[in-house]
MARSE-388384 format. One record per atom (N, C-alpha, C, O): residue number from 1; residue in one letter; atom name; x, y, z. Coordinates in nm, 2 decimals, always signed. Example, Ala and Ser with C-alpha at 12.3 -4.5 7.8 and 13.67 -1.06 7.14 Angstrom:
2
timi,lumro,lotor,xx,yy,zz
1,a,N,+1.32,-0.57,+0.78
1,a,CA,+1.23,-0.45,+0.78
1,a,C,+1.32,-0.33,+0.78
1,a,O,+1.42,-0.33,+0.85
2,s,N,+1.28,-0.22,+0.71
2,s,CA,+1.37,-0.11,+0.71
2,s,C,+1.29,+0.00,+0.79
2,s,O,+1.34,+0.11,+0.80
This chain:
145
timi,lumro,lotor,xx,yy,zz
1,x,N,+0.09,-0.12,+0.00
1,x,CA,+0.00,+0.00,+0.00
1,x,C,+0.09,+0.12,+0.00
1,x,O,+0.18,+0.14,+0.08
2,x,N,+0.07,+0.21,-0.09
2,x,CA,+0.15,+0.33,-0.10
2,x,C,+0.11,+0.44,+0.00
2,x,O,+0.00,+0.43,+0.06
3,x,N,+0.19,+0.53,+0.03
3,x,CA,+0.17,+0.63,+0.13
3,x,C,+0.04,+0.72,+0.11
3,x,O,-0.02,+0.75,+0.20
4,x,N,+0.01,+0.75,-0.02
4,x,CA,-0.10,+0.83,-0.04
4,x,C,-0.23,+0.76,-0.01
4,x,O,-0.33,+0.82,+0.04
5,x,N,-0.24,+0.63,-0.04
5,x,CA,-0.36,+0.55,+0.00
5,x,C,-0.37,+0.54,+0.15
5,x,O,-0.48,+0.55,+0.20
6,x,N,-0.26,+0.52,+0.22
6,x,CA,-0.26,+0.51,+0.36
6,x,C,-0.31,+0.64,+0.42
6,x,O,-0.39,+0.64,+0.52
7,x,N,-0.25,+0.75,+0.37
7,x,CA,-0.30,+0.88,+0.42
7,x,C,-0.44,+0.90,+0.40
7,x,O,-0.51,+0.95,+0.49
8,x,N,-0.50,+0.87,+0.28
8,x,CA,-0.64,+0.88,+0.25
8,x,C,-0.72,+0.80,+0.35
8,x,O,-0.82,+0.85,+0.40
9,x,N,-0.68,+0.68,+0.38
9,x,CA,-0.76,+0.59,+0.47
9,x,C,-0.76,+0.65,+0.61
9,x,O,-0.86,+0.64,+0.68
10,x,N,-0.64,+0.70,+0.66
10,x,CA,-0.64,+0.76,+0.79
10,x,C,-0.73,+0.88,+0.79
10,x,O,-0.80,+0.91,+0.89
11,x,N,-0.72,+0.97,+0.69
11,x,CA,-0.80,+1.09,+0.68
11,x,C,-0.95,+1.06,+0.68
11,x,O,-1.03,+1.12,+0.75
12,x,N,-0.99,+0.96,+0.61
12,x,CA,-1.13,+0.91,+0.60
12,x,C,-1.17,+0.86,+0.74
12,x,O,-1.28,+0.90,+0.79
13,x,N,-1.09,+0.78,+0.80
13,x,CA,-1.12,+0.73,+0.94
13,x,C,-1.14,+0.84,+1.04
13,x,O,-1.24,+0.84,+1.11
14,x,N,-1.05,+0.94,+1.04
14,x,CA,-1.06,+1.06,+1.13
14,x,C,-1.19,+1.14,+1.10
14,x,O,-1.25,+1.18,+1.19
15,x,N,-1.21,+1.16,+0.97
15,x,CA,-1.33,+1.24,+0.94
15,x,C,-1.46,+1.17,+0.98
15,x,O,-1.56,+1.23,+1.02
16,x,N,-1.46,+1.03,+0.98
16,x,CA,-1.58,+0.96,+1.02
16,x,C,-1.60,+0.97,+1.17
16,x,O,-1.71,+0.94,+1.22
17,x,N,-1.50,+1.01,+1.24
17,x,CA,-1.51,+1.02,+1.39
17,x,C,-1.55,+1.16,+1.43
17,x,O,-1.58,+1.18,+1.55
18,x,N,-1.56,+1.25,+1.34
18,x,CA,-1.62,+1.39,+1.37
18,x,C,-1.76,+1.38,+1.32
18,x,O,-1.79,+1.37,+1.21
19,x,N,-1.85,+1.39,+1.42
19,x,CA,-1.99,+1.38,+1.40
19,x,C,-2.06,+1.52,+1.43
19,x,O,-2.01,+1.60,+1.51
20,x,N,-2.17,+1.54,+1.37
20,x,CA,-2.25,+1.66,+1.39
20,x,C,-2.38,+1.62,+1.46
20,x,O,-2.46,+1.54,+1.40
21,x,N,-2.41,+1.67,+1.58
21,x,CA,-2.52,+1.62,+1.65
21,x,C,-2.66,+1.63,+1.57
21,x,O,-2.74,+1.55,+1.59
22,x,N,-2.67,+1.73,+1.49
22,x,CA,-2.79,+1.75,+1.41
22,x,C,-2.81,+1.64,+1.31
22,x,O,-2.93,+1.62,+1.26
23,x,N,-2.71,+1.56,+1.28
23,x,CA,-2.72,+1.45,+1.18
23,x,C,-2.74,+1.32,+1.25
23,x,O,-2.77,+1.22,+1.18
24,x,N,-2.74,+1.31,+1.38
24,x,CA,-2.75,+1.19,+1.46
24,x,C,-2.89,+1.16,+1.50
24,x,O,-2.96,+1.25,+1.54
25,x,N,-2.93,+1.04,+1.50
25,x,CA,-3.06,+1.00,+1.56
25,x,C,-3.04,+0.95,+1.70
25,x,O,-2.93,+0.94,+1.75
26,x,N,-3.15,+0.92,+1.77
26,x,CA,-3.14,+0.88,+1.91
26,x,C,-3.05,+0.76,+1.93
26,x,O,-2.97,+0.75,+2.03
27,x,N,-3.07,+0.66,+1.85
27,x,CA,-2.99,+0.53,+1.86
27,x,C,-2.84,+0.56,+1.85
27,x,O,-2.76,+0.51,+1.92
28,x,N,-2.80,+0.65,+1.75
28,x,CA,-2.66,+0.68,+1.73
28,x,C,-2.60,+0.76,+1.85
28,x,O,-2.49,+0.73,+1.89
29,x,N,-2.68,+0.85,+1.90
29,x,CA,-2.63,+0.92,+2.02
29,x,C,-2.62,+0.82,+2.14
29,x,O,-2.52,+0.83,+2.21
30,x,N,-2.72,+0.74,+2.16
30,x,CA,-2.71,+0.64,+2.27
30,x,C,-2.59,+0.55,+2.26
30,x,O,-2.53,+0.51,+2.36
31,x,N,-2.55,+0.52,+2.14
31,x,CA,-2.43,+0.42,+2.12
31,x,C,-2.30,+0.49,+2.14
31,x,O,-2.20,+0.42,+2.14
32,x,N,-2.29,+0.62,+2.15
32,x,CA,-2.16,+0.68,+2.17
32,x,C,-2.10,+0.65,+2.30
32,x,O,-2.16,+0.64,+2.40
33,x,N,-1.97,+0.62,+2.30
33,x,CA,-1.89,+0.59,+2.42
33,x,C,-1.87,+0.72,+2.50
33,x,O,-1.80,+0.81,+2.46
34,x,N,-1.94,+0.73,+2.61
34,x,CA,-1.94,+0.85,+2.69
34,x,C,-1.80,+0.89,+2.74
34,x,O,-1.77,+1.01,+2.76
35,x,N,-1.71,+0.79,+2.76
35,x,CA,-1.58,+0.82,+2.81
35,x,C,-1.48,+0.86,+2.70
35,x,O,-1.37,+0.91,+2.73
36,x,N,-1.52,+0.84,+2.57
36,x,CA,-1.42,+0.87,+2.46
36,x,C,-1.49,+0.95,+2.35
36,x,O,-1.45,+0.94,+2.24
37,x,N,-1.59,+1.03,+2.39
37,x,CA,-1.65,+1.12,+2.30
37,x,C,-1.65,+1.26,+2.36
37,x,O,-1.69,+1.28,+2.47
38,x,N,-1.59,+1.35,+2.28
38,x,CA,-1.59,+1.49,+2.33
38,x,C,-1.70,+1.57,+2.26
38,x,O,-1.72,+1.56,+2.14
39,x,N,-1.77,+1.65,+2.33
39,x,CA,-1.88,+1.73,+2.28
39,x,C,-1.83,+1.87,+2.27
39,x,O,-1.77,+1.93,+2.36
40,x,N,-1.85,+1.93,+2.15
40,x,CA,-1.80,+2.07,+2.12
40,x,C,-1.92,+2.16,+2.10
40,x,O,-2.00,+2.14,+2.02
41,x,N,-1.92,+2.27,+2.18
41,x,CA,-2.03,+2.37,+2.17
41,x,C,-1.97,+2.50,+2.12
41,x,O,-1.92,+2.58,+2.20
42,x,N,-1.97,+2.52,+1.99
42,x,CA,-1.91,+2.64,+1.94
42,x,C,-2.01,+2.76,+1.96
42,x,O,-2.13,+2.75,+1.95
43,x,N,-1.95,+2.87,+1.98
43,x,CA,-2.02,+3.00,+1.99
43,x,C,-1.94,+3.11,+1.93
43,x,O,-1.82,+3.10,+1.91
44,x,N,-2.01,+3.22,+1.90
44,x,CA,-1.94,+3.34,+1.85
44,x,C,-2.04,+3.45,+1.83
44,x,O,-2.15,+3.44,+1.77
45,x,N,-2.01,+3.56,+1.89
45,x,CA,-2.10,+3.67,+1.90
45,x,C,-2.12,+3.73,+1.76
45,x,O,-2.03,+3.73,+1.67
46,x,N,-2.24,+3.78,+1.73
46,x,CA,-2.27,+3.86,+1.62
46,x,C,-2.24,+4.00,+1.66
46,x,O,-2.32,+4.06,+1.74
47,x,N,-2.14,+4.06,+1.60
47,x,CA,-2.10,+4.20,+1.63
47,x,C,-2.04,+4.26,+1.52
47,x,O,-1.98,+4.20,+1.43
48,x,N,-2.04,+4.39,+1.52
48,x,CA,-1.99,+4.47,+1.41
48,x,C,-1.84,+4.45,+1.41
48,x,O,-1.77,+4.44,+1.51
49,x,N,-1.78,+4.46,+1.28
49,x,CA,-1.64,+4.45,+1.26
49,x,C,-1.60,+4.55,+1.16
49,x,O,-1.51,+4.53,+1.07
50,x,N,-1.66,+4.67,+1.17
50,x,CA,-1.62,+4.78,+1.07
50,x,C,-1.70,+4.76,+0.94
50,x,O,-1.79,+4.68,+0.93
51,x,N,-1.66,+4.85,+0.85
51,x,CA,-1.74,+4.85,+0.72
51,x,C,-1.72,+4.74,+0.63
51,x,O,-1.79,+4.73,+0.53
52,x,N,-1.62,+4.65,+0.65
52,x,CA,-1.58,+4.55,+0.55
52,x,C,-1.60,+4.41,+0.59
52,x,O,-1.62,+4.32,+0.51
53,x,N,-1.59,+4.38,+0.72
53,x,CA,-1.60,+4.24,+0.77
53,x,C,-1.75,+4.21,+0.81
53,x,O,-1.82,+4.30,+0.86
54,x,N,-1.79,+4.08,+0.80
54,x,CA,-1.92,+4.05,+0.83
54,x,C,-1.94,+4.04,+0.99
54,x,O,-1.85,+4.02,+1.06
55,x,N,-2.07,+4.06,+1.03
55,x,CA,-2.10,+4.05,+1.17
55,x,C,-2.07,+3.91,+1.23
55,x,O,-2.06,+3.90,+1.35
56,x,N,-2.06,+3.81,+1.15
56,x,CA,-2.04,+3.68,+1.20
56,x,C,-1.89,+3.64,+1.20
56,x,O,-1.86,+3.52,+1.20
57,x,N,-1.80,+3.74,+1.19
57,x,CA,-1.66,+3.71,+1.19
57,x,C,-1.61,+3.62,+1.30
57,x,O,-1.54,+3.52,+1.28
58,x,N,-1.66,+3.65,+1.42
58,x,CA,-1.62,+3.57,+1.54
58,x,C,-1.68,+3.42,+1.52
58,x,O,-1.61,+3.33,+1.56
59,x,N,-1.80,+3.41,+1.46
59,x,CA,-1.86,+3.28,+1.44
59,x,C,-1.78,+3.20,+1.34
59,x,O,-1.76,+3.08,+1.36
60,x,N,-1.73,+3.26,+1.24
60,x,CA,-1.65,+3.19,+1.14
60,x,C,-1.52,+3.14,+1.20
60,x,O,-1.48,+3.03,+1.18
61,x,N,-1.46,+3.22,+1.29
61,x,CA,-1.34,+3.18,+1.36
61,x,C,-1.37,+3.07,+1.45
61,x,O,-1.29,+2.97,+1.46
62,x,N,-1.48,+3.07,+1.52
62,x,CA,-1.51,+2.97,+1.62
62,x,C,-1.54,+2.84,+1.54
62,x,O,-1.50,+2.73,+1.59
63,x,N,-1.61,+2.85,+1.43
63,x,CA,-1.64,+2.73,+1.35
63,x,C,-1.51,+2.66,+1.30
63,x,O,-1.49,+2.54,+1.31
64,x,N,-1.41,+2.74,+1.26
64,x,CA,-1.28,+2.68,+1.22
64,x,C,-1.21,+2.62,+1.33
64,x,O,-1.16,+2.51,+1.32
65,x,N,-1.20,+2.69,+1.45
65,x,CA,-1.14,+2.63,+1.56
65,x,C,-1.20,+2.51,+1.61
65,x,O,-1.14,+2.41,+1.65
66,x,N,-1.34,+2.51,+1.61
66,x,CA,-1.41,+2.39,+1.65
66,x,C,-1.38,+2.27,+1.56
66,x,O,-1.36,+2.16,+1.60
67,x,N,-1.37,+2.29,+1.43
67,x,CA,-1.34,+2.19,+1.33
67,x,C,-1.20,+2.14,+1.35
67,x,O,-1.18,+2.02,+1.35
68,x,N,-1.11,+2.23,+1.38
68,x,CA,-0.97,+2.18,+1.40
68,x,C,-0.96,+2.10,+1.53
68,x,O,-0.89,+2.00,+1.53
69,x,N,-1.02,+2.14,+1.63
69,x,CA,-1.02,+2.07,+1.76
69,x,C,-1.09,+1.93,+1.74
69,x,O,-1.04,+1.83,+1.79
70,x,N,-1.20,+1.93,+1.67
70,x,CA,-1.27,+1.81,+1.65
70,x,C,-1.18,+1.71,+1.57
70,x,O,-1.18,+1.59,+1.61
71,x,N,-1.11,+1.75,+1.47
71,x,CA,-1.02,+1.66,+1.39
71,x,C,-0.91,+1.61,+1.48
71,x,O,-0.87,+1.50,+1.47
72,x,N,-0.86,+1.70,+1.57
72,x,CA,-0.75,+1.66,+1.66
72,x,C,-0.80,+1.55,+1.76
72,x,O,-0.73,+1.45,+1.78
73,x,N,-0.92,+1.57,+1.81
73,x,CA,-0.98,+1.47,+1.90
73,x,C,-1.00,+1.34,+1.82
73,x,O,-0.96,+1.23,+1.87
74,x,N,-1.06,+1.34,+1.70
74,x,CA,-1.09,+1.22,+1.63
74,x,C,-0.96,+1.15,+1.58
74,x,O,-0.97,+1.03,+1.55
75,x,N,-0.85,+1.22,+1.58
75,x,CA,-0.73,+1.15,+1.54
75,x,C,-0.67,+1.06,+1.65
75,x,O,-0.59,+0.98,+1.63
76,x,N,-0.72,+1.08,+1.77
76,x,CA,-0.68,+1.00,+1.88
76,x,C,-0.75,+0.86,+1.87
76,x,O,-0.87,+0.86,+1.85
77,x,N,-0.68,+0.75,+1.88
77,x,CA,-0.74,+0.62,+1.86
77,x,C,-0.86,+0.60,+1.96
77,x,O,-0.85,+0.62,+2.08
78,x,N,-0.97,+0.56,+1.90
78,x,CA,-1.09,+0.53,+1.98
78,x,C,-1.18,+0.65,+2.02
78,x,O,-1.28,+0.63,+2.08
79,x,N,-1.14,+0.77,+1.98
79,x,CA,-1.21,+0.89,+2.02
79,x,C,-1.30,+0.94,+1.91
79,x,O,-1.27,+0.92,+1.79
80,x,N,-1.41,+1.00,+1.95
80,x,CA,-1.50,+1.07,+1.85
80,x,C,-1.53,+1.21,+1.91
80,x,O,-1.52,+1.24,+2.03
81,x,N,-1.56,+1.30,+1.81
81,x,CA,-1.59,+1.44,+1.85
81,x,C,-1.73,+1.46,+1.79
81,x,O,-1.76,+1.43,+1.68
82,x,N,-1.82,+1.52,+1.88
82,x,CA,-1.96,+1.55,+1.83
82,x,C,-1.97,+1.70,+1.84
82,x,O,-1.95,+1.76,+1.95
83,x,N,-1.99,+1.77,+1.73
83,x,CA,-2.00,+1.91,+1.72
83,x,C,-2.14,+1.96,+1.72
83,x,O,-2.22,+1.91,+1.63
84,x,N,-2.18,+2.05,+1.80
84,x,CA,-2.31,+2.10,+1.81
84,x,C,-2.32,+2.22,+1.70
84,x,O,-2.21,+2.27,+1.66
85,x,N,-2.44,+2.26,+1.66
85,x,CA,-2.45,+2.38,+1.57
85,x,C,-2.40,+2.50,+1.64
85,x,O,-2.40,+2.51,+1.77
86,x,N,-2.35,+2.59,+1.57
86,x,CA,-2.30,+2.72,+1.61
86,x,C,-2.41,+2.79,+1.69
86,x,O,-2.52,+2.80,+1.65
87,x,N,-2.37,+2.85,+1.81
87,x,CA,-2.46,+2.93,+1.89
87,x,C,-2.41,+3.07,+1.87
87,x,O,-2.31,+3.11,+1.92
88,x,N,-2.49,+3.15,+1.79
88,x,CA,-2.44,+3.29,+1.75
88,x,C,-2.46,+3.39,+1.85
88,x,O,-2.52,+3.50,+1.82
89,x,N,-2.42,+3.37,+1.97
89,x,CA,-2.45,+3.46,+2.08
89,x,C,-2.32,+3.50,+2.15
89,x,O,-2.23,+3.42,+2.16
90,x,N,-2.32,+3.62,+2.21
90,x,CA,-2.21,+3.66,+2.29
90,x,C,-2.25,+3.78,+2.37
90,x,O,-2.36,+3.84,+2.35
91,x,N,-2.17,+3.82,+2.47
91,x,CA,-2.20,+3.94,+2.55
91,x,C,-2.08,+4.04,+2.53
91,x,O,-1.97,+4.00,+2.49
92,x,N,-2.11,+4.16,+2.56
92,x,CA,-2.00,+4.27,+2.55
92,x,C,-1.93,+4.28,+2.42
92,x,O,-1.82,+4.25,+2.41
93,x,N,-2.01,+4.32,+2.32
93,x,CA,-1.94,+4.35,+2.19
93,x,C,-1.84,+4.46,+2.20
93,x,O,-1.85,+4.54,+2.29
94,x,N,-1.75,+4.47,+2.10
94,x,CA,-1.65,+4.57,+2.11
94,x,C,-1.70,+4.71,+2.09
94,x,O,-1.63,+4.81,+2.13
95,x,N,-1.82,+4.73,+2.04
95,x,CA,-1.87,+4.87,+2.03
95,x,C,-1.89,+4.93,+2.17
95,x,O,-1.90,+5.05,+2.19
96,x,N,-1.90,+4.84,+2.28
96,x,CA,-1.91,+4.90,+2.41
96,x,C,-1.78,+4.97,+2.45
96,x,O,-1.79,+5.06,+2.54
97,x,N,-1.67,+4.93,+2.39
97,x,CA,-1.54,+5.00,+2.43
97,x,C,-1.55,+5.15,+2.38
97,x,O,-1.49,+5.23,+2.44
98,x,N,-1.63,+5.17,+2.28
98,x,CA,-1.64,+5.31,+2.23
98,x,C,-1.76,+5.38,+2.29
98,x,O,-1.81,+5.48,+2.24
99,x,N,-1.82,+5.32,+2.40
99,x,CA,-1.93,+5.37,+2.47
99,x,C,-2.06,+5.38,+2.38
99,x,O,-2.14,+5.47,+2.40
100,x,N,-2.07,+5.29,+2.29
100,x,CA,-2.19,+5.29,+2.21
100,x,C,-2.27,+5.17,+2.25
100,x,O,-2.23,+5.05,+2.23
101,x,N,-2.38,+5.20,+2.32
101,x,CA,-2.47,+5.09,+2.37
101,x,C,-2.53,+5.00,+2.26
101,x,O,-2.54,+4.88,+2.27
102,x,N,-2.56,+5.07,+2.15
102,x,CA,-2.62,+5.00,+2.04
102,x,C,-2.54,+5.04,+1.91
102,x,O,-2.51,+5.15,+1.89
103,x,N,-2.52,+4.94,+1.82
103,x,CA,-2.45,+4.96,+1.70
103,x,C,-2.50,+4.87,+1.59
103,x,O,-2.51,+4.75,+1.62
104,x,N,-2.52,+4.91,+1.47
104,x,CA,-2.57,+4.83,+1.37
104,x,C,-2.47,+4.71,+1.35
104,x,O,-2.35,+4.73,+1.32
105,x,N,-2.52,+4.59,+1.35
105,x,CA,-2.44,+4.47,+1.34
105,x,C,-2.40,+4.40,+1.46
105,x,O,-2.35,+4.29,+1.46
106,x,N,-2.43,+4.46,+1.58
106,x,CA,-2.40,+4.40,+1.71
106,x,C,-2.53,+4.36,+1.78
106,x,O,-2.62,+4.43,+1.79
107,x,N,-2.53,+4.23,+1.82
107,x,CA,-2.65,+4.17,+1.88
107,x,C,-2.62,+4.09,+2.00
107,x,O,-2.63,+3.97,+2.00
108,x,N,-2.57,+4.16,+2.11
108,x,CA,-2.53,+4.09,+2.23
108,x,C,-2.65,+4.05,+2.31
108,x,O,-2.76,+4.10,+2.30
109,x,N,-2.62,+3.95,+2.40
109,x,CA,-2.72,+3.91,+2.51
109,x,C,-2.65,+3.94,+2.64
109,x,O,-2.52,+3.96,+2.64
110,x,N,-2.72,+3.94,+2.75
110,x,CA,-2.66,+3.96,+2.88
110,x,C,-2.56,+3.85,+2.91
110,x,O,-2.59,+3.73,+2.87
111,x,N,-2.46,+3.88,+2.98
111,x,CA,-2.36,+3.78,+3.02
111,x,C,-2.43,+3.66,+3.10
111,x,O,-2.40,+3.54,+3.08
112,x,N,-2.53,+3.70,+3.18
112,x,CA,-2.60,+3.59,+3.26
112,x,C,-2.68,+3.50,+3.17
112,x,O,-2.69,+3.38,+3.19
113,x,N,-2.73,+3.56,+3.06
113,x,CA,-2.81,+3.48,+2.96
113,x,C,-2.72,+3.39,+2.89
113,x,O,-2.75,+3.27,+2.87
114,x,N,-2.60,+3.44,+2.84
114,x,CA,-2.51,+3.36,+2.77
114,x,C,-2.46,+3.24,+2.86
114,x,O,-2.45,+3.13,+2.81
115,x,N,-2.42,+3.27,+2.98
115,x,CA,-2.37,+3.17,+3.07
115,x,C,-2.48,+3.06,+3.09
115,x,O,-2.45,+2.94,+3.10
116,x,N,-2.61,+3.11,+3.11
116,x,CA,-2.72,+3.02,+3.14
116,x,C,-2.74,+2.92,+3.02
116,x,O,-2.76,+2.80,+3.04
117,x,N,-2.73,+2.97,+2.90
117,x,CA,-2.75,+2.89,+2.78
117,x,C,-2.64,+2.78,+2.78
117,x,O,-2.67,+2.66,+2.76
118,x,N,-2.51,+2.82,+2.79
118,x,CA,-2.41,+2.72,+2.78
118,x,C,-2.41,+2.62,+2.90
118,x,O,-2.39,+2.50,+2.89
119,x,N,-2.45,+2.67,+3.02
119,x,CA,-2.46,+2.58,+3.14
119,x,C,-2.57,+2.49,+3.13
119,x,O,-2.56,+2.37,+3.16
120,x,N,-2.69,+2.53,+3.07
120,x,CA,-2.80,+2.45,+3.05
120,x,C,-2.77,+2.33,+2.95
120,x,O,-2.80,+2.22,+2.98
121,x,N,-2.70,+2.37,+2.84
121,x,CA,-2.66,+2.27,+2.74
121,x,C,-2.56,+2.17,+2.80
121,x,O,-2.58,+2.05,+2.79
122,x,N,-2.46,+2.22,+2.87
122,x,CA,-2.36,+2.14,+2.93
122,x,C,-2.42,+2.05,+3.04
122,x,O,-2.38,+1.93,+3.05
123,x,N,-2.51,+2.10,+3.11
123,x,CA,-2.58,+2.02,+3.22
123,x,C,-2.66,+1.91,+3.15
123,x,O,-2.65,+1.79,+3.20
124,x,N,-2.73,+1.93,+3.05
124,x,CA,-2.81,+1.83,+2.98
124,x,C,-2.72,+1.72,+2.92
124,x,O,-2.74,+1.60,+2.93
125,x,N,-2.61,+1.77,+2.86
125,x,CA,-2.51,+1.68,+2.80
125,x,C,-2.45,+1.59,+2.91
125,x,O,-2.43,+1.47,+2.89
126,x,N,-2.41,+1.65,+3.02
126,x,CA,-2.36,+1.58,+3.13
126,x,C,-2.46,+1.48,+3.19
126,x,O,-2.42,+1.37,+3.23
127,x,N,-2.59,+1.52,+3.20
127,x,CA,-2.69,+1.43,+3.25
127,x,C,-2.70,+1.30,+3.16
127,x,O,-2.75,+1.20,+3.21
128,x,N,-2.67,+1.32,+3.03
128,x,CA,-2.67,+1.20,+2.94
128,x,C,-2.55,+1.12,+2.95
128,x,O,-2.53,+1.02,+2.87
129,x,N,-2.46,+1.16,+3.04
129,x,CA,-2.34,+1.07,+3.07
129,x,C,-2.21,+1.11,+3.00
129,x,O,-2.11,+1.04,+3.02
130,x,N,-2.21,+1.22,+2.92
130,x,CA,-2.09,+1.26,+2.85
130,x,C,-2.00,+1.32,+2.95
130,x,O,-2.04,+1.40,+3.03
131,x,N,-1.87,+1.29,+2.94
131,x,CA,-1.77,+1.34,+3.04
131,x,C,-1.69,+1.46,+2.98
131,x,O,-1.64,+1.54,+3.06
132,x,N,-1.68,+1.47,+2.85
132,x,CA,-1.59,+1.57,+2.79
132,x,C,-1.67,+1.68,+2.72
132,x,O,-1.73,+1.64,+2.61
133,x,N,-1.68,+1.80,+2.77
133,x,CA,-1.76,+1.90,+2.70
133,x,C,-1.67,+2.03,+2.68
133,x,O,-1.61,+2.08,+2.78
134,x,N,-1.66,+2.07,+2.56
134,x,CA,-1.58,+2.19,+2.53
134,x,C,-1.67,+2.30,+2.49
134,x,O,-1.75,+2.28,+2.40
135,x,N,-1.66,+2.42,+2.54
135,x,CA,-1.75,+2.53,+2.50
135,x,C,-1.66,+2.63,+2.43
135,x,O,-1.55,+2.61,+2.40
136,x,N,-1.72,+2.74,+2.40
136,x,CA,-1.66,+2.85,+2.32
136,x,C,-1.54,+2.91,+2.38
136,x,O,-1.46,+2.97,+2.30
137,x,N,-1.51,+2.89,+2.50
137,x,CA,-1.39,+2.94,+2.57
137,x,C,-1.29,+2.84,+2.61
137,x,O,-1.19,+2.87,+2.67
138,x,N,-1.32,+2.71,+2.58
138,x,CA,-1.22,+2.61,+2.62
138,x,C,-1.09,+2.62,+2.55
138,x,O,-1.09,+2.65,+2.43
139,x,N,-0.99,+2.60,+2.62
139,x,CA,-0.86,+2.60,+2.55
139,x,C,-0.79,+2.46,+2.56
139,x,O,-0.69,+2.44,+2.49
140,x,N,-0.85,+2.37,+2.63
140,x,CA,-0.79,+2.24,+2.63
140,x,C,-0.91,+2.14,+2.67
140,x,O,-1.01,+2.19,+2.73
141,x,N,-0.89,+2.02,+2.65
141,x,CA,-0.99,+1.92,+2.68
141,x,C,-1.00,+1.90,+2.83
141,x,O,-0.91,+1.87,+2.90
142,x,N,-1.12,+1.93,+2.88
142,x,CA,-1.15,+1.91,+3.03
142,x,C,-1.27,+1.82,+3.05
142,x,O,-1.36,+1.82,+2.97
143,x,N,-1.27,+1.75,+3.16
143,x,CA,-1.38,+1.67,+3.19
143,x,C,-1.48,+1.75,+3.26
143,x,O,-1.45,+1.84,+3.33
144,x,N,-1.61,+1.72,+3.23
144,x,CA,-1.72,+1.79,+3.29
144,x,C,-1.74,+1.75,+3.44
144,x,O,-1.82,+1.81,+3.51
145,x,N,-1.68,+1.64,+3.48
145,x,CA,-1.70,+1.59,+3.62
145,x,C,-1.58,+1.62,+3.70
145,x,O,-1.58,+1.59,+3.82
């Protein structure tokens, strides 16, 4: 077997271990190994980024980072990564630095609301037995227990 075929097979295997929760049914979720599955909750505020960048700039960055982290997890033997849909919420957009409470393109929620959303999701995921949950601010793999 030549190196390019081997690389392709490894890449396909790793890609198969990155799952998207919206594509899974109840049986597939139930069959996931709770000790070797990492759940990724991506988030990114919708906020202004000047006249040329889209309001979802932080979301695009978060999606890319989530995909990179998911692939790294899936590359570990026996591990899977389950990625949730993007949560386009955040608090304290940068227009607050300029003392502008409201600015076209910024759509913040209260910090307490944002925290409650991620805590509610993480709580439900933990109640289902998953041990590894990464949210929008995680910098390394941490156990939820």
